[in-house]
C-alpha positions as CSV (number, residue, x, y, z in Angstrom):
1,M,0.0,0.1,0.0
2,N,1.5,3.4,-1.0
3,A,1.8,6.1,1.5
4,N,0.2,8.6,-0.5
5,E,-3.0,6.0,-1.0
6,P,-5.9,6.6,1.7
7,G,-6.1,3.2,3.5
8,F,-9.0,2.2,5.6
9,G,-9.0,-0.2,8.2
10,V,-11.3,-2.2,10.3
11,Y,-10.1,-3.3,13.7
12,I,-12.0,-6.0,15.8
13,H,-10.8,-6.9,19.4
14,W,-11.6,-10.2,20.7
15,P,-11.1,-9.5,24.4
16,F,-10.7,-13.4,25.8
17,C,-7.5,-15.3,26.9
18,A,-6.8,-18.5,28.3
19,A,-4.4,-16.9,30.9
20,K,-3.0,-13.5,31.5
21,C,0.4,-13.2,30.5
22,P,2.7,-11.5,33.4
23,Y,3.8,-8.6,31.0
24,C,0.7,-7.9,29.2
25,D,-1.3,-4.4,29.8
26,F,-3.7,-5.1,26.7
27,N,-7.6,-5.3,27.3
28,S,-7.5,-8.9,27.8
29,H,-9.9,-11.1,30.1
30,V,-9.9,-14.8,31.3
31,R,-13.3,-16.1,31.7
32,H,-13.4,-19.4,33.2
33,N,-16.7,-20.5,31.7
34,P,-17.3,-20.8,27.7
35,V,-17.7,-17.4,26.2
36,D,-21.1,-17.6,24.2
37,Q,-19.8,-16.4,20.9
38,A,-22.9,-16.3,18.9
39,V,-24.1,-13.9,21.8
40,F,-21.3,-11.5,21.4
41,V,-21.2,-11.6,17.5
42,Q,-24.7,-9.8,17.8
43,A,-23.1,-6.9,19.8
44,Y,-20.2,-6.6,17.2
45,E,-22.9,-6.5,14.4
46,R,-24.5,-3.1,16.2
47,E,-21.2,-1.8,17.0
48,L,-20.7,-2.2,13.1
49,D,-23.7,-0.8,12.2
50,H,-22.8,2.4,14.0
51,M,-19.4,2.4,12.6
52,A,-20.6,2.0,9.0
53,R,-23.0,5.1,9.8
54,L,-19.8,7.5,11.0
55,A,-18.0,6.1,7.9
56,P,-20.2,5.5,5.0
57,G,-19.0,4.2,1.7
58,R,-15.4,3.5,2.3
59,T,-13.3,0.8,0.7
60,V,-11.7,-1.6,3.6
61,T,-7.9,-2.3,2.5
62,S,-7.4,-4.2,5.7
63,I,-8.8,-6.0,8.4
64,F,-7.3,-7.2,11.8
65,F,-8.6,-9.5,14.4
66,G,-6.3,-8.7,17.7
67,G,-6.7,-9.3,21.3
68,G,-7.0,-10.7,23.6
69,T,-6.4,-14.1,21.9
70,P,-8.4,-14.1,18.6
71,S,-7.4,-17.6,17.8
72,L,-9.9,-18.8,20.6
73,M,-12.8,-17.7,18.2
74,L,-14.4,-20.5,16.1
75,P,-13.7,-20.1,12.4
76,A,-17.6,-19.8,12.3
77,T,-17.4,-16.8,14.2
78,V,-14.7,-15.2,12.2
79,D,-16.5,-16.0,9.0
80,H,-19.6,-14.2,10.4
81,L,-17.8,-11.3,11.0
82,L,-16.0,-11.1,8.2
83,Q,-19.6,-11.4,6.2
84,A,-20.6,-8.5,8.6
85,V,-18.0,-6.1,7.5
86,A,-18.6,-7.1,3.9
87,S,-22.2,-6.2,3.9
88,R,-21.5,-2.6,5.6
89,W,-18.5,-1.6,3.6
90,T,-16.7,-2.5,0.2
91,V,-13.8,-4.8,0.9
92,S,-10.8,-4.5,-1.6
93,P,-10.3,-7.4,-3.3
94,E,-6.4,-7.0,-2.2
95,A,-7.6,-6.3,1.6
96,E,-5.3,-7.8,3.8
97,I,-7.0,-10.0,6.7
98,T,-4.9,-10.8,9.5
99,L,-5.7,-12.8,12.7
100,E,-3.5,-12.8,15.9
101,A,-3.0,-16.7,17.1
102,N,-1.4,-18.2,20.0
103,P,0.7,-21.4,18.8
104,S,-1.2,-23.7,21.0
105,S,-2.0,-27.1,18.9
106,V,-5.6,-26.8,19.8
107,E,-5.6,-23.1,18.4
108,A,-3.5,-24.2,15.2
109,E,-6.0,-26.8,14.2
110,R,-8.4,-24.2,13.4
111,F,-6.1,-22.3,10.8
112,R,-7.9,-24.3,8.0
113,G,-11.1,-22.9,9.0
114,Y,-10.1,-19.5,9.3
115,R,-8.4,-19.5,5.9
116,A,-11.5,-20.8,4.7
117,A,-13.4,-17.8,6.1
118,G,-11.2,-15.4,4.4
119,V,-8.1,-14.9,6.7
120,N,-4.9,-14.4,4.5
121,R,-2.3,-13.3,7.0
122,V,-1.7,-14.7,10.4
123,S,0.1,-13.4,13.3
124,L,1.7,-15.5,15.6
125,G,2.6,-14.8,19.4
126,V,5.6,-16.9,19.8
127,Q,7.7,-14.7,21.9
128,S,10.5,-17.0,22.7
129,L,12.2,-20.3,21.0
130,H,13.4,-21.3,24.3
131,D,11.2,-23.3,26.6
132,D,12.4,-21.6,30.1
133,Q,11.7,-18.1,29.0
134,L,8.3,-19.1,27.6
135,K,7.4,-20.5,31.1
136,K,8.9,-17.3,32.7
137,L,6.9,-15.2,30.4
138,G,3.8,-16.7,31.2
139,R,3.3,-18.5,27.8
140,L,1.0,-21.6,27.8
141,H,2.7,-23.2,24.5
142,D,6.1,-24.6,24.4
143,V,9.0,-24.2,21.4
144,A,7.4,-27.6,19.8
145,E,4.0,-26.4,19.4
146,A,5.4,-23.0,17.9
147,L,7.4,-24.6,15.5
148,K,4.4,-26.7,14.6
149,A,2.1,-23.7,14.5
150,I,4.6,-21.8,12.3
151,G,4.9,-24.7,9.9
152,L,1.2,-25.2,9.5
153,A,0.8,-21.4,9.0
154,R,3.4,-21.1,6.2
155,E,1.5,-24.2,4.8
156,I,-2.1,-22.6,4.8
157,F,-1.7,-19.0,4.6
158,P,-0.3,-16.4,1.8
159,R,1.4,-14.6,4.5
160,L,2.5,-15.2,8.0
161,S,4.4,-12.9,10.8
162,F,5.3,-13.9,14.3
163,D,6.4,-12.1,17.6
164,L,9.7,-12.3,19.6
165,I,10.2,-10.4,22.8
166,Y,14.0,-9.5,23.6
167,A,15.7,-7.5,26.3
168,R,14.7,-10.5,28.6
169,P,16.3,-10.6,32.2
170,G,19.8,-11.8,32.0
171,Q,19.8,-12.0,28.1
172,S,23.1,-11.5,26.4
173,A,23.7,-10.2,23.0
174,E,25.1,-13.6,21.9
175,A,22.1,-15.3,23.3
176,W,19.8,-13.2,21.6
177,E,21.7,-13.0,18.1
178,G,21.2,-16.8,18.1
179,E,17.5,-16.9,18.8
180,L,17.0,-14.0,16.5
181,R,18.9,-16.1,13.5
182,Q,16.8,-19.2,14.5
183,A,13.8,-16.9,13.9
184,L,14.8,-15.3,10.7
185,A,15.1,-19.1,9.1
186,L,11.6,-19.8,10.0
187,A,10.1,-16.7,9.2
188,A,8.2,-16.0,5.9
189,D,8.8,-12.2,5.1
190,H,7.9,-10.7,8.4
191,L,8.9,-10.4,12.2
192,S,7.7,-8.4,14.9
193,L,10.7,-7.9,17.6
194,Y,9.6,-6.1,20.7
195,Q,11.9,-5.0,23.7
196,L,10.3,-6.1,26.7
197,T,9.0,-3.3,28.5
198,I,7.4,-3.1,32.3
199,E,3.9,-1.9,32.4
200,P,1.9,-0.6,35.4
201,G,-0.6,-2.7,36.7
202,T,1.1,-5.9,35.2
203,P,2.7,-8.7,37.6
204,F,5.8,-7.8,36.2
205,F,5.6,-4.3,37.3
206,D,5.2,-5.3,40.9
207,L,8.0,-7.9,40.6
208,Q,10.3,-5.0,39.2
209,K,9.3,-3.0,42.2
210,R,10.2,-5.5,44.9
211,G,13.5,-6.1,43.2
212,K,12.5,-9.4,42.1
213,L,12.7,-9.0,37.9
214,K,15.6,-7.1,36.5
215,I,15.8,-6.4,32.8
216,P,18.6,-4.9,30.8
217,N,19.3,-1.2,31.2
218,M,19.2,1.4,28.8
219,D,22.9,0.9,27.5
220,R,22.2,-3.2,27.0
221,A,19.0,-2.5,25.5
222,A,20.3,-0.1,22.9
223,E,23.1,-2.9,22.0
224,L,20.6,-5.3,21.6
225,Y,18.4,-3.2,19.3
226,E,21.0,-2.0,17.1
227,L,22.1,-5.7,16.9
228,T,18.7,-6.4,15.9
229,L,18.6,-3.9,13.0
230,A,21.9,-5.2,11.7
231,V,20.9,-8.9,11.7
232,T,17.6,-8.5,10.3
233,A,18.6,-6.1,7.5
234,E,21.5,-8.5,6.5
235,A,18.7,-11.6,6.3
236,G,16.8,-9.3,4.0
237,L,14.0,-8.1,6.8
238,P,14.9,-4.7,7.4
239,A,13.0,-2.5,10.1
240,Y,10.0,-0.6,8.2
241,E,8.9,0.6,11.9
242,I,10.8,0.5,15.1
243,S,9.6,-2.9,16.1
244,N,8.7,-4.4,12.8
245,H,10.8,-6.0,10.0
246,A,9.7,-7.2,6.6
247,A,10.8,-8.0,2.8
248,P,10.4,-5.2,1.0
249,G,6.5,-5.1,-0.1
250,A,5.6,-7.6,2.8
251,E,5.0,-4.6,5.4
252,C,1.9,-5.0,7.3
253,A,-0.9,-3.1,5.7
254,H,-3.1,-2.8,8.7
255,N,-0.4,-1.5,10.8
256,L,0.4,0.8,8.3
257,V,-2.7,2.5,8.3
258,Y,-2.5,3.3,12.0
259,W,1.4,4.5,11.9
260,R,0.4,6.7,8.6
261,Y,-2.4,8.1,10.5
262,Q,-5.4,7.1,8.3
263,D,-8.8,6.2,9.0
264,Y,-9.9,2.9,11.0
265,V,-12.6,1.8,12.8
266,G,-12.4,0.0,16.0
267,V,-15.0,-2.6,17.0
268,G,-15.0,-4.6,20.3
269,P,-14.4,-4.3,23.9
270,G,-11.6,-1.6,24.4
271,A,-11.1,-1.1,20.7
272,H,-9.6,2.4,19.5
273,G,-10.5,4.1,16.1
274,R,-9.4,7.0,14.6
275,L,-11.8,8.7,11.9
276,T,-12.3,11.7,9.7
277,V,-15.9,12.7,10.3
278,E,-17.3,15.9,8.5
279,G,-13.6,16.8,8.0
280,K,-12.6,16.7,11.4
281,R,-10.3,13.9,13.1
282,V,-12.6,12.0,15.9
283,A,-11.0,9.4,18.5
284,T,-13.0,6.9,19.7
285,A,-12.8,4.3,22.5
286,A,-14.8,1.6,23.8
287,R,-15.6,0.3,27.1
288,R,-13.0,-2.2,28.3
289,N,-15.1,-5.0,30.3
290,P,-16.6,-7.3,27.6
291,E,-19.8,-7.9,29.5
292,D,-20.3,-4.0,30.1
293,W,-19.4,-3.2,26.4
294,W,-22.3,-6.1,25.1
295,Q,-24.8,-4.7,27.2
296,R,-24.0,-1.3,26.0
297,A,-23.7,-2.4,22.4
298,M,-27.1,-4.1,22.7
299,V,-28.9,-1.2,24.1
300,D,-27.4,1.7,22.3
301,G,-26.0,0.1,19.2
302,H,-22.5,0.7,20.3
303,G,-20.2,0.2,23.4
304,M,-18.1,3.4,23.0
305,E,-17.3,5.4,25.9
306,N,-15.5,8.2,24.2
307,F,-16.3,10.0,21.1
308,E,-14.0,13.0,20.7
309,T,-13.2,15.6,18.1
310,L,-9.5,16.3,18.1
311,L,-8.0,19.8,17.8
312,P,-5.7,20.6,14.9
313,D,-2.8,20.3,17.4
314,E,-3.9,17.2,18.9
315,A,-4.3,15.5,15.5
316,G,-0.9,16.7,14.4
317,D,0.8,15.5,17.8
318,E,-0.9,12.1,16.9
319,M,0.6,12.0,13.5
320,L,4.1,12.6,14.8
321,L,3.9,10.1,17.4
322,M,2.8,7.3,14.9
323,G,4.3,8.5,11.7
324,L,8.0,9.3,13.2
325,R,7.9,5.4,14.0
326,L,7.9,4.6,10.3
327,R,11.3,4.5,8.5
328,E,9.8,6.3,5.7
329,G,8.9,9.0,8.0
330,I,6.2,11.8,7.8
331,D,5.1,13.9,5.0
332,L,5.6,17.7,6.1
333,A,3.1,19.1,3.7
334,R,0.3,16.9,5.2
335,F,1.2,17.6,8.8
336,E,0.8,21.2,8.2
337,R,-2.5,20.6,6.9
338,M,-3.7,18.5,9.5
339,S,-2.1,20.7,12.4
340,G,-2.2,24.0,11.0
341,R,1.1,24.4,11.7
342,E,5.0,24.0,10.7
343,L,7.5,22.2,12.8
344,D,9.9,24.6,14.1
345,P,12.7,24.7,11.6
346,A,15.3,25.7,14.5
347,R,14.2,22.3,16.2
348,L,14.4,20.6,13.2
349,A,18.0,21.9,12.3
350,F,19.2,21.1,15.7
351,L,17.8,17.4,15.6
352,E,19.5,17.0,12.1
353,G,22.9,18.7,13.4
354,E,23.0,15.8,16.0
355,G,22.3,13.0,13.7
356,L,18.8,12.1,14.9
357,V,16.4,13.0,12.1
358,E,16.8,13.9,8.4
359,T,14.9,15.9,5.7
360,L,14.4,14.1,2.4
361,S,13.2,15.4,-1.0
362,R,9.6,16.4,-1.2
363,R,9.6,17.6,2.1
364,T,9.5,14.6,4.2
365,V,11.3,14.0,7.4
366,R,12.4,10.8,9.2
367,V,13.9,9.6,12.4
368,T,17.7,8.2,11.7
369,Q,18.6,4.6,13.2
370,A,20.5,6.5,16.0
371,G,17.3,8.6,16.7
372,F,15.2,5.5,17.0
373,L,16.9,4.9,20.4
374,V,15.6,8.2,21.5
375,L,12.6,8.4,19.8
376,D,9.9,9.5,22.5
377,A,12.4,12.6,23.0
378,I,12.3,13.5,19.6
379,V,8.7,13.5,19.3
380,A,8.5,15.4,22.6
381,D,10.7,17.9,21.2
382,L,9.0,18.6,17.8
383,A,5.6,18.5,19.2
384,A,6.5,21.2,22.0
């Protein structure tokens, strides 16, 4: 998908998990009784109706089932929701349709059903290729199950990605390089490689606070990041975003909609969306509790608890925050149209002088490899 072509994405959040990982701060919930999927689908359809009224006549370029654990959904549920999207918008024949999956054997057996429903890309939450590390990360699968799921996904789906977490406690550069090279040998054309971050409200946060969990310091984390960039580029999967690596042309189309700050609807408990409504940028957010969301969707036609028209400055800041994560950077003319202001030339010149950003032809600014190590500070400086 070209940066100048307007994408339109549909994000569907399935909030349920078999277990809550100790590092996860996503909107995910464990239910010990089976979830009545058919009942929940009714609420998704209602919210899709509402979103279609907000954004009528659009052509969907990507659909993404995230979570939670979408691979706990029955293939029939996925099929029903894809048909619901197609009945409310035009879905491009080339649309990317991604489903996140955990690589347990029970879920992997559903892959053929997802493919028959229309899913053409799967994203596997592998996280590590070492059994002891998977246990420490609270994952329910082992390496053997992960390898089986990767092999099955490569056989069934046109496109595959999987995630790994690095900068884990005690992880050396040598150990990470070995694991990364093993992952690259297994990968198709896309990898998501995330540094372990400790988020408030998670069990890992409490462990770190008590001194029982120590992750690599900033210098070691930077070393591991630079190693990651070098090894993936050498293997033909360079970073196109700060944590995502792909062969040219194999970038995740749905996530490019986010990072390029294009329009997408968010459906389901805790889902966020960004839309252009009557020429203004609108942020949406749904209630996080699944049962609460379901009740409101059935009564009101949607489970949204936030519908906010963003000021031009706010939209511009979001565009910076998202767009500077991309290796391609942002178009300054578009930023100026959206925010109603120019980036401070003096700040840009200073950051360029420090080797942290670069301005390309056609007035595009992007962060350098060195700048990615201090991306948050760069965004804060330019947004000030």
